[in-house]
N, C-alpha and C positions, 0 to 999 in steps of 0.2 A: 559584246557578246551576250546571249540570253542568260538570264539569272536561273532558268528554269530547268531542272532535271527531273528524272524520273528514278526512284530508287526502288530497284528490282531484286527482291530477297528470295531465296530458294534453298530448299533442303529436303531430304527424305521426309520429314514431317516438321510442320510449323505450328507449334502449340500456342493458344492464347498468350500464355507467359511470353514465349518467346517473341512473339508478334509486339507485346508491350515493350520488351526491352528493345527491339529495333528501332519502335518509335522514340523512344528515350535516346538511345544511340543516336538518330539522326539529329535530333533537336539539339542535343549536346556539340554536334558537328555544325550546327549553324544553319540547319536547314527546317523551315518551316513546311510541313507536308498535310496534303489533304486528298480527297479523291482515291481513297484507297480501295483496291480490290483484291481477292483472294481467290486463286484457283487451283486444281489439283486434278490428277487422272490415275491416281493409285499407285504411281510410282515416285513421284515427288510433288511437292507443292510449292506455290509461288505466292509471294505477297507484293504489290505493287503500289507505290505512292507517289504521287505528283508532288513536287516540292519546288520551293523557291529560296533561294538565298536570302536569308534575313539581312535586313540593313545593318551595314557595317561589317559584314562577316567576310565579305571578299577582300582581296588585295587591290580592288579598284572600285569602291563604293559597292554597289550591289550588282556589278558585272562579274559574271562568273567567267573569267578567263583561263587559259589551260593550266597555269599556276596554281590558282585557287581551286579549281577542280582536282588536280593532283593532290592538293594538299587534303582536301576533303576525303579523296579517295584513302589516302593513308591513314588518316584520323578513324575512318569507319573500319578499315582493316585491322588496325591496332587495337580495337576496343569492341571487336565483332563477338557475334553470338556463337557458341560452339556449334559445329554442324550445320551452320547456316552461312551462305555466302551472299554477299551485297555487291551489287553492280550499280554504279551511278552514272546514268546515261544522259547525255544531252538532250532535251526535248526535239531540238531540232533534228535530231539523227531519227529517234523513233517516230516522228511524224514526216519524215521526208517521203515524197511521193514514190521515187524509187531508190532502192538501196543496192550495194554490191557487195555480196557475200563470198569471201575467199577462204579459203580452208587448206590446211596440211593434209596429208594423206595418210602415212603410217602412224599409227597410235591416235589418230583423230579421226578422219573420215572412216578408216578400217580399224580393227582392234589389233591387227599384228605388225611386226616390223617385217616387211619382205625378204629385205636382205638376209634376215636371219633363217627365215623360213628357205631360202635357196642354199645357205650356207650348209643347213643341216643335211641336205644332200651331198655335201662334200664332207661331211664328217666334221666340221668345223663351226657349229652352232654357238657354244660357248665361247669359243675365241672371238668371234665376229660380234656376239652378242656384247661383250666387254669393251669392245671398240665403239659399238653404236652408242652404249651408255655414256661413254665418256664424251663422244662428240655432241650427244644431246645435252650434256651438263656445260658444254663449251669450252671443255679443256682441250679438244683437238681440232686442228684446221679440218672444216666439213670435206672439203674436195680431196683433201690428201687422205683423210681416213677412209672416204668413199674408195678411192682408187685401189686402199689397200685392202679393204673388203671385198671388193668385185673381184680382185686378183684370185682369191682362194676358190673361185667358181670355174677358173680355166679348166677347160676339158671336159666340163658337164655337158651331156646331151641335151640337146634345145628342147626335149620333152619335158624337161625339168621345170621349164617355165610353165607349161599345161599344167602340171601337177600342183605347182606351187599357186597358181592361180585359183584352183578348186579349191585350195585350203583357206582362202582370204574370205574374211565375213565383215560386212559393214558394222561399224558401231551402233548399238542400239540407239534409235532415233535418228539416224543419219538420212535415211530415205525420207523419213517424214520432215525433216528441216529443209531438205531440199524441195521437196515438192511443195511445203509451205511458201516458201520464198518464191518459186517461180508461179504457183497460183496467185500470188499477189503481185505479178509483174515485175520482180525483182530479178538481178542478175546472179548467176552463182558459177562461182571458178574453183578449182582447186589447182595447188602448184606443189609438187612433189619431189624431194631428193631421191625417190625410189626410182620405178623404172616403167616405160611407157608400155612395154609388153604385158605388164599386169594393169595398168591403170585404164587403157584404152577401153577395155569391155566394160569396166565399172562406171567410167564418165559417160560411155555412149548409152548404158543401160539407165543411169540416172537422168540424162537428157542436160548433161553440164552445158553451159553457154562455153566456158573455156577451160582448158585443163593442159598440163604439160608436165614432163618427168623427165628423167635420163633415159637413154637409149642403150640397151645391152648390145654389145657386139656380138653377132652370131656368124660364123662363117663354117661352112661344110657341115652342118647341122649341129654344131658344138658352140657352147659359149668360149670366147678368147679369154675372158677374165679382164675386160676392157669395156669401158662406155665410149660411145661416139660423141664428139662434140663438146661443148662447153658444160660443166657440171651445174645443175641446178643447186645453187646455194641460197645463203641468207641474203645475199646482195640481189640476186636473181630473183628469187620470191618478191622483194619490195618492189624490183623493177616491172614485173609482169602485174602485181596489183596497180601500180599507176598507169601501165599502159592500158590494161583492160578496163579499167574503171573510166579512163579518158574517152576510150573508144564507144563506151556506153554513153556518154555525157554525163556521169554521175560524179559529184564533188568528192574529194577524199574525205569530207568531213562526214560523207553517208556511206561511207564503207566499214564494213566489219571482217576483222580478221582473227580466224582459229588456229592455234596451233599449240604443241606441248614442248618443243625443243628449241635449243640455243639456236638452230638453223630458221627459226621462225621469228626471232626478235627484231629484226629489221622491218618485216611486215607488219608485225603487231604494233610497232611503234609509230609507223607512217598511218596506218588506218585511224576512222575517226573514233572506232574502238576497237583495242586489241583484246581478246579473250585468251587465256590460258587454260586449255581443257586437259584435266588430271596430268599437269605438266611438271616438269623439274622445278625445285625450289628457285632458282634463279630465273628462271621464266614467270613464275607467278609473281614473283617480287616486282618484276618489270612491266608486266601486263596492265591494263586498265582495269580488268575483271578477271576472276577465275570461275570455272566451273568445276567443282570437284565431286560430281555425281557421274555414273557411267553412261548417262543419256545425252548424247549430243544435241537433242532438239531442246534441251534447255536455253539454248543460244535464240530460240524463236522469241522466248520471253524478253529476254535481254534487248532484242533489236525491235521489239513491238512489232511482230509479225503474226 
């Protein structure tokens, strides 16, 4: 495996002293870096450096295998600069001619948790929000928790779905991220533990290549409190990542997954790089990189798009 990685550092502000500390941090982790660039757009700033593993620093000579890369990421994360995140990205992924981006929806592609918006119409928002939080922390089985949360919607008129759809807002930078990947010829997908009735117009509006969520059952103009078919859980998210990437002829090493909750862990682990977006602590700890900014298009810089 190549010993080359790109260190992508990003924060609201990157001062010269912070950049100097980043250089020292990377050097202490055994990376020799050059070809540095700095960019910014008034929202956040990015520093990138092409790096190579110094001789003897890896677990297999100078080959940066998976274990060595994970060790480097831990070392950088443990000694990081406050307010700055650092992603170590294999050069092969950033330079890939085609990439596959897959994202979670609630609290990632969009700002809200749709089930909570729906539950508000039943007067159960706080109750449902508590269950959602526990599920996203990995404390509850996702499918069981989803069935329990959807059950409180029984009897609501179907028009509630339209009202909630109007409340949904894309995360800052989401449209720009999707447009940039598409313009560069890459494939973009979303997979959601939420609901098709909400996701469909969003996915069509963004022109996503693939998308799927759960289907709320509606009978005689009212929600039944049930979902149709199998729940889109963490195993399903990984399954769709693998299936869709294969359909596009894109190797898993060139895939990027983004999510915020425990339900995303399997796809984050399976992707070429898994990115935790404003995520729960357990997800940040397991992911290859973390974005702790409110701007989803920071992922562009990590992926080299």
